[in-house]
C-alpha distance (Angstrom), angle and dihedral (degrees) to the residues before:
residue distance angle dihedral
M1 . . .
S2 3.79 . .
K3 3.73 119.3 .
N4 3.77 91.4 -124.4
P5 3.83 111.3 31.2
A6 3.84 112.3 -141.2
R7 3.87 115.0 -113.1
Q8 3.83 114.3 -139.7
I9 3.78 109.1 -134.9
G10 3.80 114.0 -142.6
V11 3.78 127.0 -36.8
A12 3.78 114.4 -19.9
N13 3.84 124.6 -130.4
D14 3.78 89.5 -94.0
G15 3.81 92.3 54.8
S16 3.82 95.0 -107.1
L17 3.70 120.4 146.5
P18 3.85 120.6 -125.5
L19 3.81 90.3 -125.2
P20 3.82 116.6 21.2
W21 3.80 95.3 -147.0
L22 3.84 92.4 65.4
T23 3.85 91.5 78.5
T24 3.81 94.2 91.9
A25 3.84 92.2 47.7
L26 3.80 90.6 50.7
A27 3.80 90.4 54.3
Q28 3.82 89.5 51.7
A29 3.74 90.6 47.2
A30 3.83 91.4 61.3
S31 3.84 89.0 73.2
L32 3.82 90.5 54.0
A33 3.83 95.7 45.5
K34 3.83 90.7 117.2
A35 3.80 95.7 51.4
H36 3.79 107.6 113.9
A37 3.85 92.5 -158.1
L38 3.86 118.9 35.0
L39 3.80 125.7 -176.3
I40 3.81 111.1 -152.5
H41 3.81 108.1 -162.7
G42 3.80 141.3 161.4
P43 3.82 140.6 109.1
V44 3.80 119.6 -25.0
G45 3.75 112.3 -89.3
G46 3.78 98.3 29.4
G47 3.78 93.2 120.4
H48 3.85 101.5 -96.5
L49 3.81 94.4 159.4
E50 3.80 94.6 45.4
F51 3.80 91.1 47.1
G52 3.83 92.5 48.3
L53 3.80 90.2 50.7
L54 3.91 89.6 50.3
L55 3.83 90.5 54.2
A56 3.76 89.8 46.3
Q57 3.75 91.2 50.2
A58 3.88 90.3 48.7
A59 3.81 92.4 50.1
L60 3.79 91.5 51.0
C61 3.80 98.3 37.3
E62 3.78 116.2 120.9
D63 3.79 95.2 -147.1
P64 3.84 104.7 103.2
T65 3.86 92.9 -136.9
A66 3.87 94.1 58.9
A67 3.87 96.0 77.1
R68 3.82 90.3 57.9
S69 3.72 100.5 42.0
Q70 3.77 101.5 32.9
Q71 3.78 85.2 -132.6
P72 3.79 113.3 121.2
C73 3.81 118.5 -146.4
G74 3.75 95.9 -128.4
R75 3.80 91.4 -147.6
C76 3.84 108.4 74.3
A77 3.77 124.0 91.5
S78 3.82 92.1 -103.6
C79 3.82 92.5 55.0
H80 3.74 90.1 48.8
L81 3.83 91.0 51.7
V82 3.85 90.4 50.1
G83 3.81 90.4 48.7
T84 3.77 92.0 54.6
R85 3.88 93.2 42.4
V86 3.79 93.9 -121.1
H87 3.83 101.2 105.9
P88 3.77 107.8 133.9
D89 3.85 92.6 -144.5
L90 3.82 96.4 51.1
L91 3.79 121.6 80.1
L92 3.84 122.4 -173.3
V93 3.78 111.8 -157.8
L94 3.87 105.5 -164.6
P95 3.76 135.1 156.3
D96 3.77 111.1 -97.0
A97 3.82 91.2 -119.3
L98 3.78 90.6 57.2
R99 3.76 93.3 49.5
V100 3.73 90.2 54.8
Q101 3.81 92.4 47.4
L102 3.85 89.9 51.7
G103 3.80 92.1 44.6
W104 3.76 88.8 -121.1
V105 3.82 95.8 136.5
M106 3.83 118.0 131.8
D107 3.79 121.5 -137.4
E108 3.78 91.5 -112.6
D109 3.86 90.8 58.4
S110 3.77 89.8 92.0
K111 3.82 93.8 162.3
L112 3.75 92.7 54.7
N113 3.79 91.7 48.2
K114 3.80 92.5 58.2
A115 3.78 112.6 103.1
D116 3.82 92.1 -139.6
A117 3.86 95.1 50.6
K118 3.81 117.5 109.4
P119 3.76 105.6 -149.9
S120 3.83 117.4 -142.4
R121 3.79 119.4 -104.2
E122 3.86 89.1 -156.1
I123 3.75 129.3 79.8
R124 3.83 99.7 -122.2
V125 3.79 128.4 -142.4
E126 3.81 89.9 -115.0
Q127 3.80 89.1 61.1
V128 3.81 91.5 50.7
R129 3.79 92.5 48.3
Q130 3.79 90.7 51.1
A131 3.80 89.6 48.1
I132 3.81 91.4 51.9
A133 3.78 90.6 50.5
W134 3.80 89.4 50.3
A135 3.80 91.4 49.8
Q136 3.88 91.4 56.3
Q137 3.78 91.1 58.1
T138 3.82 123.1 95.7
S139 3.81 117.4 -89.7
G140 3.74 111.6 -98.0
R141 3.89 97.2 -145.7
G142 3.77 99.7 24.5
R143 3.73 99.6 -115.6
G144 3.80 97.8 101.8
K145 3.79 129.1 -100.8
V146 3.79 136.6 -81.6
M147 3.79 127.0 -152.7
L148 3.84 114.9 -167.3
I149 3.87 114.7 -166.2
H150 3.85 110.6 -167.1
P151 2.86 120.3 -149.3
A152 3.84 102.9 3.9
D153 3.85 85.9 -169.1
A154 3.79 85.6 75.2
L155 3.81 94.6 62.1
N156 3.73 108.0 110.8
G157 3.82 117.8 -138.2
T158 3.75 96.0 -94.9
A159 3.78 93.9 46.1
A160 3.85 91.7 48.2
N161 3.85 90.6 52.0
A162 3.78 90.4 48.9
L163 3.78 89.8 56.2
L164 3.86 97.3 52.0
K165 3.84 99.9 88.1
T166 3.87 91.9 47.8
L167 3.88 88.6 49.1
E168 3.80 91.1 52.9
E169 3.78 98.6 39.9
P170 3.80 110.9 19.4
P171 3.79 113.4 -165.9
G172 3.81 117.8 -114.0
A173 3.82 116.2 -29.5
L174 3.87 95.0 -23.2
R175 3.80 119.8 151.8
L176 3.77 117.7 -164.2
L177 3.83 120.5 -154.6
L178 3.81 118.6 -168.8
T179 3.79 125.6 -175.7
S180 3.80 127.1 -156.3
A181 3.84 138.1 169.4
D182 3.87 89.7 -161.1
P183 3.83 114.3 23.8
E184 3.84 89.8 -173.6
R185 3.82 87.2 72.9
L186 3.76 90.0 62.8
L187 3.80 123.6 87.3
P188 3.84 110.5 -90.8
T189 3.80 86.5 -126.5
V190 3.79 90.2 59.1
R191 3.85 94.3 46.1
S192 3.84 93.3 47.6
R193 3.82 91.1 56.9
C194 3.81 93.8 56.0
Q195 3.75 137.6 75.4
R196 3.86 110.3 -134.2
L197 3.77 132.5 -128.8
R198 3.89 119.6 177.3
L199 3.84 122.6 -144.8
E200 3.79 116.5 -155.1
L201 3.73 128.8 -157.6
P202 3.79 112.9 -103.3
A203 3.78 122.9 -102.1
T204 3.78 112.7 -88.2
D205 3.81 94.4 -109.3
V206 3.83 90.8 52.6
A207 3.76 91.7 47.5
L208 3.74 92.9 48.9
D209 3.78 93.2 48.2
W210 3.81 90.5 51.1
L211 3.86 92.0 48.8
L212 3.76 90.7 53.0
T213 3.79 89.9 54.7
Q214 3.81 87.3 53.5
G215 3.72 91.3 59.5
M216 3.82 99.5 -100.2
V217 3.83 117.3 146.6
D218 3.79 116.3 -148.8
P219 3.85 93.7 -3.5
G220 3.85 93.9 175.2
P221 3.84 100.2 91.8
V222 3.80 93.3 43.5
L223 3.84 92.2 47.0
R224 3.83 89.1 51.0
A225 3.80 93.1 49.4
A226 3.83 89.9 47.2
G227 3.81 89.6 59.0
G228 3.84 94.6 -107.6
S229 3.78 95.5 -56.7
P230 3.88 111.3 132.9
L231 3.87 90.6 -164.6
E232 3.81 91.3 53.9
A233 3.76 90.3 43.9
L234 3.76 91.2 53.4
T235 3.81 90.2 50.1
W236 3.73 91.7 49.0
A237 3.77 91.4 50.4
T238 3.85 91.0 53.4
E239 3.82 85.8 53.3
G240 3.73 91.3 58.7
L241 3.83 96.7 -104.8
S242 3.73 95.6 145.7
P243 3.90 128.9 178.1
V244 3.82 90.0 -105.6
L245 3.84 92.6 50.6
L246 3.80 91.5 47.6
A247 3.78 91.7 49.0
E248 3.82 91.8 52.0
L249 3.79 96.7 39.3
P250 3.85 101.9 84.2
R251 3.79 94.9 52.9
R252 3.84 91.9 43.1
I253 3.73 89.7 54.2
A254 3.84 90.3 48.4
A255 3.82 87.4 53.0
G256 3.79 92.9 48.7
D257 3.79 94.5 -112.1
V258 3.79 109.9 150.7
S259 3.84 96.9 174.0
S260 3.85 95.3 104.0
L261 3.81 90.7 53.7
A262 3.89 97.6 44.4
G263 3.79 112.3 122.6
R264 3.86 96.7 10.1
A265 3.77 122.9 127.5
L266 3.75 111.6 -89.4
P267 3.89 95.6 -124.5
R268 3.77 89.2 53.5
V269 3.83 91.6 50.8
I270 3.73 93.9 47.2
D271 3.86 89.9 48.0
L272 3.84 89.6 54.8
L273 3.78 92.6 46.6
L274 3.79 91.5 49.3
K275 3.77 91.2 51.7
L276 3.80 90.2 48.9
A277 3.79 91.1 50.0
H278 3.79 89.9 49.5
D279 3.77 94.7 50.8
V280 3.77 97.0 45.5
Q281 3.85 90.4 51.0
V282 3.75 90.8 49.1
L283 3.80 91.9 49.2
A284 3.87 91.0 46.7
A285 3.79 87.7 53.0
G286 3.81 91.6 52.3
G287 3.81 97.4 -102.4
S288 3.82 133.7 122.7
P289 3.87 116.8 -94.1
R290 3.81 116.2 -120.4
F291 3.85 106.2 -158.4
F292 3.80 107.5 30.6
A293 3.76 132.8 41.0
V294 3.80 112.2 -96.0
E295 3.81 93.3 -125.7
S296 3.83 90.8 57.5
L297 3.79 95.9 56.7
P298 3.80 123.2 98.0
T299 3.80 119.4 -129.2
G300 3.79 137.1 -165.7
T301 3.76 105.4 80.7
D302 3.84 133.0 102.5
L303 3.77 130.0 -106.6
S304 3.78 96.4 -122.3
A305 3.77 92.2 56.4
L306 3.82 91.6 47.4
R307 3.79 90.9 51.1
A308 3.81 90.2 52.5
W309 3.81 88.9 53.9
Q310 3.79 91.1 46.3
R311 3.81 90.1 53.1
E312 3.83 88.6 53.1
L313 3.74 90.9 51.0
M314 3.80 92.7 47.4
R315 3.78 90.4 51.2
A316 3.77 90.8 51.3
A317 3.84 91.0 48.8
R318 3.72 92.3 54.8
H319 3.78 90.6 56.3
D320 3.89 99.3 36.9
E321 3.84 89.8 128.1
H322 3.86 91.2 59.5
P323 3.81 111.1 108.8
W324 3.75 93.3 -108.1
N325 3.81 124.8 166.2
A326 3.80 88.8 -104.9
G327 3.82 95.5 -161.7
L328 3.80 93.4 49.0
L329 3.89 92.8 46.8
I330 3.85 92.0 48.6
E331 3.83 89.4 50.6
S332 3.75 90.9 49.7
L333 3.81 93.2 48.3
V334 3.85 92.7 48.7
S335 3.81 91.4 44.0
Q336 3.81 87.7 57.0
A337 3.72 91.1 50.3
A338 3.83 91.9 50.2
G339 3.76 88.5 49.6
L340 3.84 89.3 61.4
W341 3.73 92.4 61.4
R342 3.81 95.0 40.2
R343 3.80 83.5 56.3
Q344 3.81 91.5 -130.8
P345 3.79 114.6 171.3
Q346 3.81 111.9 -83.5
T347 3.80 120.3 -133.8
G348 3.81 93.1 -158.8
G349 3.80 131.7 -89.7
R350 3.83 97.8 -90.6
A351 3.75 98.3 48.8
T352 3.83 93.5 42.1
S353 3.88 90.8 50.9
G354 3.79 93.9 56.6
A355 3.81 92.9 47.1
S356 3.76 93.4 49.2
L357 3.89 98.8 45.9
N358 3.73 93.9 40.2
S359 3.79 90.9 53.3
A360 3.81 92.6 55.0
R361 3.90 95.1 53.9
């Protein structure tokens, strides 16, 4: 499997969708085809970017049936231009960090091509102002323009406010598409100016079939750990999070073994530990774990101690952009977990949190 799986943009020449589970949402989108601002929302990993690009391709498609069905043909010149990300009437507004992650960095983006640069995870007001200026220019191919903002959650406050007038009164035949995993994080004034369309995660059997076509072997455990998102599961697989590793991880953590987490990005590690904390608490309370197989989970600790560890993890998650010593912080978090099962005396969640995070600065 390739380290960075290629992401199909829009409908391919043979008419295939980039993600097969988007068919239902496309049918729903047909009733919202006249909405000048559409908020695409739903669980992380549902294919927000791919779906937004599909709608953009449909709006710009030169096949006369596309506007009614929201299904682009995939064969016309416009569809080809969208698929290669060079359509003059389509603007993608993304955080710099996401553009780097996707490999969508143009040659002229010298700053982003520097190894020592730290791309922003926010959509900055400068980007929004440039997008507004672009929207006011004449359409290049005469079928209107589409601006896709992904994810809109990344708009900082100033950028979101700068967008409001354009959302309310878009110039010309401009259509705005915004994506969000959590619309409540957006300004109410942004939400109120958009029609909404919800994306759902695919059914488990659909997700498993798709992952098999992507070259994954035994995708079930990875899909489960990724919360049911096939896109997340595919990303996890490319990062080396195999079924075997996930099966061994809970007991390794309980034993204080950090080797399986070494070298991984801090947000990914914290996410895994939070899921482990969730499942162990659910199991201790007599429920069924969600992310890990029940037989892989360690037992023998108390709920209050688990909740203290979970609070520590949540505090670390809120500050995962802080320039921590990642290796030291991971060791500290795993050491705390191991202490739960060694039944060491607990000093309390609040005091422990400060000691752990401060030691990793």
